[in-house]
C-alpha positions as CSV (number, residue, x, y, z in Angstrom):
1,M,102.4,85.5,64.8
2,A,103.1,87.3,68.1
3,E,103.7,85.1,71.1
4,I,100.9,85.0,73.6
5,P,102.1,86.6,76.8
6,T,102.5,84.4,79.9
7,I,100.5,87.0,81.9
8,R,98.1,89.5,80.4
9,V,96.4,92.0,82.7
10,T,93.6,94.0,81.2
11,D,91.9,97.1,82.6
12,L,92.1,95.9,86.2
13,H,90.1,97.8,88.7
14,K,90.0,97.1,92.5
15,A,87.9,99.0,95.0
16,F,87.5,98.5,98.9
17,G,84.1,100.1,99.4
18,T,84.5,103.7,98.1
19,L,88.2,103.6,98.1
20,E,89.4,102.8,94.4
21,V,92.9,101.4,94.8
22,L,93.5,100.2,91.2
23,R,91.8,102.4,88.4
24,G,92.5,100.6,85.3
25,I,95.8,98.6,85.0
26,S,96.9,96.9,81.8
27,F,100.3,95.2,81.0
28,D,101.8,92.1,79.5
29,V,104.6,89.8,80.9
30,Q,106.4,87.8,78.3
31,R,107.9,84.3,79.1
32,G,111.2,84.6,80.6
33,S,111.0,88.3,81.4
34,V,111.2,90.2,84.7
35,V,108.7,93.0,85.4
36,S,109.3,95.1,88.5
37,M,106.6,97.3,90.1
38,V,107.9,100.3,92.0
39,G,106.0,103.2,93.8
40,A,105.3,104.7,97.1
41,S,103.4,102.8,99.8
42,G,99.8,103.0,99.1
43,S,100.2,103.3,95.2
44,G,98.4,99.9,94.7
45,K,101.5,97.6,94.0
46,S,100.7,94.8,96.5
47,T,97.0,94.9,95.7
48,L,97.8,94.6,92.0
49,L,100.1,91.5,92.6
50,R,97.4,89.9,94.8
51,C,94.8,90.5,92.1
52,V,97.0,88.9,89.6
53,N,97.1,85.9,91.9
54,H,93.4,86.1,92.6
55,L,94.1,86.4,96.3
56,E,92.1,89.6,96.0
57,T,89.1,89.5,93.5
58,A,89.3,92.4,91.0
59,T,86.3,94.7,90.8
60,A,86.6,94.8,87.1
61,G,89.1,93.6,84.4
62,D,90.7,90.3,83.7
63,V,94.0,88.3,84.3
64,L,95.0,85.8,81.5
65,I,97.5,83.0,82.0
66,D,98.9,81.9,78.6
67,G,95.8,83.4,76.9
68,V,93.2,81.8,79.3
69,S,91.3,83.9,81.7
70,L,91.8,83.3,85.4
71,C,88.7,85.1,86.3
72,F,86.1,84.1,83.8
73,Q,85.0,80.9,82.2
74,E,85.5,80.6,78.5
75,G,82.5,81.2,76.3
76,K,80.5,83.8,74.3
77,S,77.8,84.5,77.0
78,A,77.4,88.0,78.2
79,P,78.0,88.8,80.9
80,R,80.8,86.3,81.3
81,K,80.4,83.8,84.1
82,P,83.0,83.9,86.9
83,R,85.0,80.8,87.5
84,S,84.4,78.7,90.5
85,L,86.9,78.7,93.4
86,A,87.9,75.2,92.5
87,Q,88.8,76.3,88.8
88,I,90.7,79.4,90.1
89,N,92.7,77.3,92.5
90,H,93.5,74.8,89.8
91,M,94.9,77.6,87.6
92,R,96.6,79.5,90.3
93,R,99.0,76.4,90.7
94,D,100.9,78.1,87.8
95,L,101.5,81.2,89.9
96,G,104.2,80.9,92.6
97,M,103.7,83.6,95.3
98,V,106.5,84.8,97.7
99,F,105.2,87.1,100.4
100,Q,106.8,89.6,102.8
101,Q,106.3,87.0,105.6
102,F,107.8,83.6,105.3
103,N,104.8,81.5,106.5
104,L,106.7,78.4,107.1
105,W,105.8,75.6,109.5
106,P,108.3,76.2,112.3
107,H,108.4,72.8,113.7
108,T,108.9,71.0,110.4
109,T,112.0,70.4,108.5
110,V,113.0,72.6,105.5
111,L,112.6,69.7,103.2
112,E,109.1,68.9,104.5
113,N,108.1,72.6,104.1
114,V,109.1,72.4,100.6
115,V,107.4,69.0,99.8
116,E,104.0,69.7,101.2
117,A,102.5,71.7,98.4
118,P,103.7,69.5,95.4
119,R,102.4,66.5,97.4
120,H,98.9,67.8,98.3
121,V,98.2,70.4,95.6
122,R,99.8,68.9,92.5
123,G,99.3,65.3,93.8
124,M,102.9,64.2,93.2
125,A,104.3,60.9,94.5
126,R,106.4,61.5,97.7
127,A,109.6,60.4,96.3
128,H,109.1,62.7,93.1
129,A,108.1,65.6,95.3
130,R,111.2,65.1,97.5
131,D,113.5,65.0,94.5
132,I,112.0,68.3,93.2
133,A,112.2,69.8,96.6
134,R,115.9,69.0,96.9
135,S,116.5,70.5,93.5
136,C,114.8,73.6,94.5
137,L,116.7,73.9,97.8
138,E,119.9,73.6,95.7
139,R,118.8,76.6,93.4
140,V,118.4,78.7,96.6
141,H,121.7,77.5,98.1
142,L,120.1,75.6,101.1
143,S,120.8,71.9,100.3
144,D,122.7,71.6,103.5
145,K,119.6,72.7,105.6
146,A,117.2,70.2,104.2
147,D,116.8,68.3,107.5
148,V,117.0,71.4,109.8
149,Y,113.8,72.7,111.4
150,S,112.8,75.9,109.8
151,A,112.5,77.7,113.1
152,R,116.2,77.4,113.5
153,L,117.0,79.3,110.3
154,S,117.7,83.1,109.9
155,G,115.2,85.3,108.4
156,G,117.0,85.3,105.1
157,Q,117.3,81.6,105.0
158,Q,113.5,81.3,105.9
159,Q,112.7,83.5,102.9
160,R,114.9,81.4,100.6
161,V,113.0,78.3,101.8
162,A,109.8,80.2,100.9
163,I,111.2,80.8,97.3
164,A,112.0,77.2,97.1
165,R,108.6,76.2,98.2
166,A,107.0,78.3,95.4
167,L,109.5,77.0,92.9
168,A,108.6,73.4,93.8
169,M,105.1,73.8,92.4
170,Q,106.9,74.4,89.0
171,P,104.9,77.6,88.3
172,K,104.8,79.5,85.0
173,V,105.4,82.8,86.9
174,M,106.9,83.7,90.2
175,L,105.3,86.7,92.0
176,F,107.4,88.5,94.8
177,D,105.7,90.9,97.0
178,E,108.3,92.9,98.8
179,A,110.1,89.7,99.6
180,T,113.0,91.5,101.4
181,S,111.0,94.3,103.4
182,S,111.2,92.4,106.8
183,L,114.9,91.6,106.5
184,D,118.1,93.4,107.5
185,P,120.5,94.5,104.8
186,E,122.8,91.5,104.9
187,L,119.8,89.1,104.8
188,T,118.3,91.1,102.0
189,D,121.4,90.6,99.9
190,E,121.3,87.0,100.2
191,V,117.5,86.8,99.1
192,L,118.2,89.2,96.2
193,A,121.1,87.1,95.1
194,V,118.7,84.1,94.7
195,M,116.3,86.2,92.8
196,R,119.1,87.4,90.5
197,D,120.0,83.8,89.8
198,L,116.4,83.1,89.0
199,A,116.3,86.0,86.5
200,R,119.4,84.8,84.9
201,D,117.9,81.4,84.5
202,G,115.0,82.8,82.6
203,T,112.4,82.5,85.3
204,T,109.4,84.6,84.5
205,M,108.8,87.0,87.4
206,I,106.7,90.0,88.6
207,V,108.4,91.7,91.4
208,V,107.0,94.4,93.8
209,T,110.2,95.9,95.3
210,H,111.5,99.0,97.0
211,E,115.0,97.9,96.1
212,M,115.7,100.2,93.2
213,A,119.2,98.9,92.3
214,F,117.8,95.5,92.1
215,A,114.8,96.6,90.0
216,R,117.3,98.5,87.6
217,E,119.7,95.5,87.4
218,V,117.5,92.6,86.7
219,S,114.2,94.0,85.2
220,D,113.2,93.8,81.5
221,H,110.4,96.3,82.2
222,V,109.7,98.6,85.1
223,M,106.2,100.1,86.1
224,F,105.9,103.0,88.3
225,L,102.6,103.1,90.1
226,H,101.0,106.1,91.5
227,N,97.4,106.5,92.8
228,G,96.3,103.1,91.4
229,L,97.6,103.8,87.9
230,I,100.8,103.0,85.9
231,E,102.1,106.6,85.8
232,E,105.1,105.6,83.8
233,Q,106.8,102.4,82.5
234,G,109.5,101.1,80.1
235,P,112.9,99.6,80.2
236,P,114.9,100.3,83.3
237,S,117.2,102.7,81.6
238,D,114.2,105.0,80.5
239,V,112.4,104.8,83.9
240,F,115.6,105.3,86.2
241,E,117.6,107.6,83.8
242,R,115.0,109.6,81.9
243,P,111.8,109.9,84.0
244,Q,109.2,111.9,82.1
245,T,106.9,112.8,84.9
246,E,107.4,115.0,88.0
247,R,105.8,112.3,90.3
248,L,108.6,109.7,89.2
249,R,111.4,112.2,89.5
250,Q,110.3,113.0,93.0
251,F,110.0,109.3,93.9
252,L,113.5,108.5,92.5
253,N,115.0,111.5,94.4
254,K,113.5,110.4,97.6
255,A,114.5,106.7,97.1
256,Q,118.1,108.0,96.4
257,R,118.2,110.2,99.6
258,S,117.0,107.2,101.8
259,R,119.8,104.9,100.7
């Protein structure tokens, strides 16, 4: 019997008024795999990731976590009844999200930034939440910064705290939306190093990135989005070395020239 994918996206559409940003996206993410989304700005990558996490409500289609719909209540009624916000928030705890911006509380210590969500969203006891937070800070190589105020950290350190904060919720999947786009090259490298460690540890990840070398190195599967559709997809060796469409060839050539 085939394993149920950790994430299954089926025929996802998203429109903002008359602008159709996603035009029918379907893909699976297996447990322990890394799926990267690449493509030009405006291709729909970030919107797709936000729909996976229900930060944007899809116009049509569905997202399933371990075979259970995030968007609709289970049952045989037609049309299916959308889930309540409370139900969605409960299920969304299984999806850890790392944004372009760090969104840390600047005048709170690193440890308290990481402890907050497990305490108030998962209802963990404070001592247990602190133990998990310290473990997550160790994973992102920031154990020595636990008692430092986040405003005193570099951008790369703040983004690593944001990763630790998402990990502390013990999610089934980590979602990264251009996590290095606001960082200079040196700080980008330290964040990507942490993400490589997570991939090696078997963390299930969906990554929106413009870092082609990183996507090629860590991904099990790469999707190239163009005009709201998956234009091409496959193992990194196929996507980066044997592109089948002119659009992907042009994108890769432009990415190579901009390095």
